[in-house]
A tleap script that builds the chain and sets N, CA, C and O, in Angstrom:
source leaprc.protein.ff14SB
mol = sequence {
  NMET ALA TYR ARG ILE THR ASP GLU CYS LEU
  GLY CYS GLY THR CYS LEU GLU SER CYS PRO
  ASN GLU ALA ILE ILE GLU GLY GLU ILE TYR
  VAL ILE ASP GLN GLU LYS CYS SER GLU CYS
  GLY THR CYS LEU GLU SER CYS PRO THR GLU
  ALA ILE VAL GLU CGLU
}
set mol.1.N position { 0.553 -34.605 -9.461 }
set mol.1.CA position { -0.695 -34.471 -8.584 }
set mol.1.C position { -0.732 -35.742 -7.777 }
set mol.1.O position { -0.455 -36.851 -8.232 }
set mol.2.N position { -1.150 -35.446 -6.368 }
set mol.2.CA position { -1.460 -36.666 -5.495 }
set mol.2.C position { -2.736 -37.122 -5.691 }
set mol.2.O position { -3.635 -36.439 -6.182 }
set mol.3.N position { -2.869 -38.535 -5.233 }
set mol.3.CA position { -4.483 -38.974 -5.353 }
set mol.3.C position { -4.494 -39.289 -3.819 }
set mol.3.O position { -3.550 -39.327 -3.030 }
set mol.4.N position { -5.894 -39.513 -3.613 }
set mol.4.CA position { -6.389 -39.685 -2.165 }
set mol.4.C position { -7.545 -40.679 -2.583 }
set mol.4.O position { -8.170 -40.545 -3.635 }
set mol.5.N position { -7.798 -41.793 -1.571 }
set mol.5.CA position { -8.978 -42.586 -1.641 }
set mol.5.C position { -10.046 -42.099 -0.677 }
set mol.5.O position { -9.819 -41.910 0.518 }
set mol.6.N position { -11.253 -41.902 -1.275 }
set mol.6.CA position { -12.321 -41.321 -0.455 }
set mol.6.C position { -13.090 -42.483 0.234 }
set mol.6.O position { -12.776 -43.663 0.086 }
set mol.7.N position { -14.116 -42.053 0.993 }
set mol.7.CA position { -15.018 -42.832 1.698 }
set mol.7.C position { -15.805 -43.655 0.687 }
set mol.7.O position { -16.325 -44.716 1.032 }
set mol.8.N position { -15.891 -43.241 -0.404 }
set mol.8.CA position { -16.565 -44.118 -1.492 }
set mol.8.C position { -16.056 -45.393 -1.685 }
set mol.8.O position { -16.784 -46.191 -2.275 }
set mol.9.N position { -14.808 -45.804 -1.261 }
set mol.9.CA position { -14.136 -47.082 -1.370 }
set mol.9.C position { -14.885 -48.103 -0.803 }
set mol.9.O position { -15.384 -47.985 0.316 }
set mol.10.N position { -15.012 -49.187 -1.551 }
set mol.10.CA position { -15.896 -50.498 -1.113 }
set mol.10.C position { -14.781 -51.604 -0.852 }
set mol.10.O position { -15.138 -52.772 -0.702 }
set mol.11.N position { -13.403 -51.246 -0.793 }
set mol.11.CA position { -12.504 -52.290 -0.347 }
set mol.11.C position { -12.354 -53.344 -1.363 }
set mol.11.O position { -11.876 -54.424 -1.015 }
set mol.12.N position { -12.741 -53.128 -2.677 }
set mol.12.CA position { -12.735 -54.096 -3.558 }
set mol.12.C position { -11.282 -54.872 -3.862 }
set mol.12.O position { -11.153 -56.073 -4.098 }
set mol.13.N position { -10.187 -53.826 -3.792 }
set mol.13.CA position { -8.889 -54.239 -3.910 }
set mol.13.C position { -8.388 -54.145 -5.398 }
set mol.13.O position { -7.265 -54.549 -5.699 }
set mol.14.N position { -9.222 -53.617 -6.289 }
set mol.14.CA position { -8.655 -53.339 -7.596 }
set mol.14.C position { -7.510 -52.471 -7.961 }
set mol.14.O position { -6.761 -52.642 -8.922 }
set mol.15.N position { -7.451 -51.319 -6.896 }
set mol.15.CA position { -6.474 -50.376 -6.846 }
set mol.15.C position { -5.181 -50.896 -6.292 }
set mol.15.O position { -4.117 -50.524 -6.787 }
set mol.16.N position { -5.220 -51.728 -5.300 }
set mol.16.CA position { -4.236 -52.595 -4.802 }
set mol.16.C position { -3.495 -53.377 -5.773 }
set mol.16.O position { -2.278 -53.296 -5.936 }
set mol.17.N position { -4.354 -54.205 -6.468 }
set mol.17.CA position { -3.800 -54.953 -7.430 }
set mol.17.C position { -3.119 -54.285 -8.880 }
set mol.17.O position { -2.232 -54.837 -9.532 }
set mol.18.N position { -3.629 -53.230 -9.145 }
set mol.18.CA position { -3.258 -52.485 -10.309 }
set mol.18.C position { -1.916 -51.483 -10.069 }
set mol.18.O position { -1.212 -50.987 -10.948 }
set mol.19.N position { -1.792 -51.348 -8.688 }
set mol.19.CA position { -0.588 -50.291 -8.437 }
set mol.19.C position { 0.657 -50.769 -8.684 }
set mol.19.O position { 1.009 -51.681 -7.935 }
set mol.20.N position { 1.551 -50.365 -9.651 }
set mol.20.CA position { 2.859 -50.812 -10.036 }
set mol.20.C position { 3.847 -50.402 -8.913 }
set mol.20.O position { 4.916 -51.013 -8.898 }
set mol.21.N position { 3.679 -49.641 -8.158 }
set mol.21.CA position { 4.596 -49.226 -7.064 }
set mol.21.C position { 4.255 -49.835 -5.454 }
set mol.21.O position { 5.003 -49.652 -4.494 }
set mol.22.N position { 3.140 -50.486 -5.417 }
set mol.22.CA position { 2.659 -51.057 -4.257 }
set mol.22.C position { 2.477 -49.846 -3.133 }
set mol.22.O position { 2.809 -49.938 -1.951 }
set mol.23.N position { 2.028 -48.987 -3.607 }
set mol.23.CA position { 1.701 -47.581 -2.743 }
set mol.23.C position { 0.403 -47.798 -2.046 }
set mol.23.O position { 0.135 -47.125 -1.050 }
set mol.24.N position { -0.420 -48.696 -2.507 }
set mol.24.CA position { -1.730 -48.862 -1.591 }
set mol.24.C position { -1.734 -49.690 -0.516 }
set mol.24.O position { -1.288 -50.831 -0.641 }
set mol.25.N position { -2.189 -49.280 0.578 }
set mol.25.CA position { -2.053 -49.816 1.918 }
set mol.25.C position { -3.518 -50.225 2.221 }
set mol.25.O position { -4.418 -49.385 2.204 }
set mol.26.N position { -3.738 -51.535 2.499 }
set mol.26.CA position { -4.996 -52.070 2.807 }
set mol.26.C position { -5.430 -51.905 4.390 }
set mol.26.O position { -4.691 -52.162 5.340 }
set mol.27.N position { -6.811 -51.415 4.473 }
set mol.27.CA position { -7.191 -51.110 5.727 }
set mol.27.C position { -8.811 -51.268 5.775 }
set mol.27.O position { -9.404 -52.008 4.989 }
set mol.28.N position { -9.446 -50.522 6.746 }
set mol.28.CA position { -10.958 -50.428 6.430 }
set mol.28.C position { -11.271 -49.854 5.039 }
set mol.28.O position { -12.089 -50.392 4.292 }
set mol.29.N position { -10.712 -48.942 4.776 }
set mol.29.CA position { -10.586 -48.443 3.333 }
set mol.29.C position { -9.107 -48.541 2.838 }
set mol.29.O position { -8.241 -48.763 3.684 }
set mol.30.N position { -8.796 -48.410 1.674 }
set mol.30.CA position { -7.587 -48.419 1.267 }
set mol.30.C position { -6.806 -46.986 1.373 }
set mol.30.O position { -7.415 -45.916 1.378 }
set mol.31.N position { -5.783 -47.064 1.434 }
set mol.31.CA position { -4.833 -45.574 1.608 }
set mol.31.C position { -3.768 -45.505 0.630 }
set mol.31.O position { -3.194 -46.547 0.311 }
set mol.32.N position { -3.466 -44.488 0.162 }
set mol.32.CA position { -2.313 -44.388 -0.786 }
set mol.32.C position { -0.960 -43.791 -0.169 }
set mol.32.O position { -0.967 -42.600 0.144 }
set mol.33.N position { 0.073 -44.470 0.002 }
set mol.33.CA position { 1.334 -44.002 0.660 }
set mol.33.C position { 1.861 -42.957 -0.412 }
set mol.33.O position { 2.306 -43.308 -1.505 }
set mol.34.N position { 1.778 -41.798 -0.041 }
set mol.34.CA position { 2.097 -40.837 -1.060 }
set mol.34.C position { 3.818 -40.748 -1.082 }
set mol.34.O position { 4.381 -40.002 -1.884 }
set mol.35.N position { 4.453 -41.452 -0.273 }
set mol.35.CA position { 6.088 -41.629 -0.604 }
set mol.35.C position { 6.349 -42.613 -1.506 }
set mol.35.O position { 7.412 -42.565 -2.124 }
set mol.36.N position { 5.546 -43.530 -1.705 }
set mol.36.CA position { 5.500 -44.500 -2.752 }
set mol.36.C position { 4.957 -44.362 -4.050 }
set mol.36.O position { 5.345 -44.949 -5.060 }
set mol.37.N position { 3.935 -43.459 -3.946 }
set mol.37.CA position { 3.069 -43.175 -5.170 }
set mol.37.C position { 3.981 -42.505 -6.358 }
set mol.37.O position { 4.714 -41.563 -6.055 }
set mol.38.N position { 3.946 -42.918 -7.522 }
set mol.38.CA position { 4.619 -42.197 -8.633 }
set mol.38.C position { 3.700 -41.072 -9.225 }
set mol.38.O position { 4.120 -40.205 -9.992 }
set mol.39.N position { 2.332 -41.179 -8.769 }
set mol.39.CA position { 1.216 -40.359 -9.673 }
set mol.39.C position { 1.096 -40.730 -11.060 }
set mol.39.O position { 0.902 -39.924 -11.970 }
set mol.40.N position { 1.238 -42.170 -11.213 }
set mol.40.CA position { 0.923 -42.568 -12.481 }
set mol.40.C position { -0.590 -42.692 -13.061 }
set mol.40.O position { -0.829 -42.805 -14.263 }
set mol.41.N position { -1.555 -42.656 -12.062 }
set mol.41.CA position { -2.978 -42.682 -12.253 }
set mol.41.C position { -3.465 -43.980 -12.598 }
set mol.41.O position { -4.646 -44.082 -12.931 }
set mol.42.N position { -2.658 -45.078 -12.564 }
set mol.42.CA position { -3.446 -46.415 -12.658 }
set mol.42.C position { -4.475 -46.819 -11.696 }
set mol.42.O position { -5.445 -47.479 -12.070 }
set mol.43.N position { -4.300 -46.424 -10.357 }
set mol.43.CA position { -5.316 -46.786 -9.495 }
set mol.43.C position { -6.591 -45.864 -9.947 }
set mol.43.O position { -7.712 -46.370 -9.982 }
set mol.44.N position { -6.402 -44.650 -10.252 }
set mol.44.CA position { -7.370 -43.693 -10.490 }
set mol.44.C position { -8.311 -44.547 -11.714 }
set mol.44.O position { -9.519 -44.682 -11.521 }
set mol.45.N position { -7.816 -44.971 -12.675 }
set mol.45.CA position { -8.301 -45.456 -13.799 }
set mol.45.C position { -8.969 -46.916 -13.578 }
set mol.45.O position { -9.898 -47.397 -14.226 }
set mol.46.N position { -8.306 -47.460 -12.569 }
set mol.46.CA position { -8.968 -48.868 -12.332 }
set mol.46.C position { -10.118 -48.977 -11.378 }
set mol.46.O position { -10.813 -49.991 -11.317 }
set mol.47.N position { -10.322 -47.835 -10.577 }
set mol.47.CA position { -11.449 -47.818 -9.586 }
set mol.47.C position { -12.739 -48.109 -10.182 }
set mol.47.O position { -12.998 -47.411 -11.162 }
set mol.48.N position { -13.537 -48.886 -9.871 }
set mol.48.CA position { -14.903 -49.224 -10.279 }
set mol.48.C position { -15.849 -48.043 -9.557 }
set mol.48.O position { -16.814 -47.607 -10.185 }
set mol.49.N position { -15.594 -47.632 -8.455 }
set mol.49.CA position { -16.461 -46.719 -7.834 }
set mol.49.C position { -16.193 -45.138 -8.023 }
set mol.49.O position { -16.941 -44.310 -7.502 }
set mol.50.N position { -15.126 -44.792 -8.768 }
set mol.50.CA position { -14.479 -43.546 -8.744 }
set mol.50.C position { -14.217 -42.940 -7.379 }
set mol.50.O position { -14.527 -41.786 -7.084 }
set mol.51.N position { -13.538 -43.926 -6.456 }
set mol.51.CA position { -13.415 -43.503 -5.098 }
set mol.51.C position { -11.839 -42.866 -5.037 }
set mol.51.O position { -11.405 -42.448 -3.963 }
set mol.52.N position { -11.208 -42.835 -5.989 }
set mol.52.CA position { -9.908 -42.117 -5.922 }
set mol.52.C position { -9.977 -40.750 -6.625 }
set mol.52.O position { -10.616 -40.728 -7.676 }
set mol.53.N position { -9.491 -39.766 -6.259 }
set mol.53.CA position { -9.638 -38.429 -6.565 }
set mol.53.C position { -8.201 -37.892 -6.610 }
set mol.53.O position { -7.294 -38.426 -5.971 }
set mol.54.N position { -8.015 -36.726 -7.455 }
set mol.54.CA position { -6.827 -36.031 -7.377 }
set mol.54.C position { -6.811 -34.909 -6.397 }
set mol.54.O position { -7.852 -34.271 -6.238 }
set mol.55.N position { -5.714 -34.591 -5.705 }
set mol.55.CA position { -5.895 -33.558 -4.563 }
set mol.55.C position { -5.304 -32.392 -5.263 }
set mol.55.O position { -5.239 -31.300 -4.697 }
savepdb mol mol.pdb
quit
């Protein structure tokens, strides 16, 4: 199942640091590169604001 980062993202970088596949791209808000994402859920579990959702 694919993951997406919503507008609730505060840009704290927790997901970026936790992603084992380096699939998180830094920007105004973070974005998940679906080609690199293995759908492991690490980012979802690490997000303090629950800004990452399953699609």
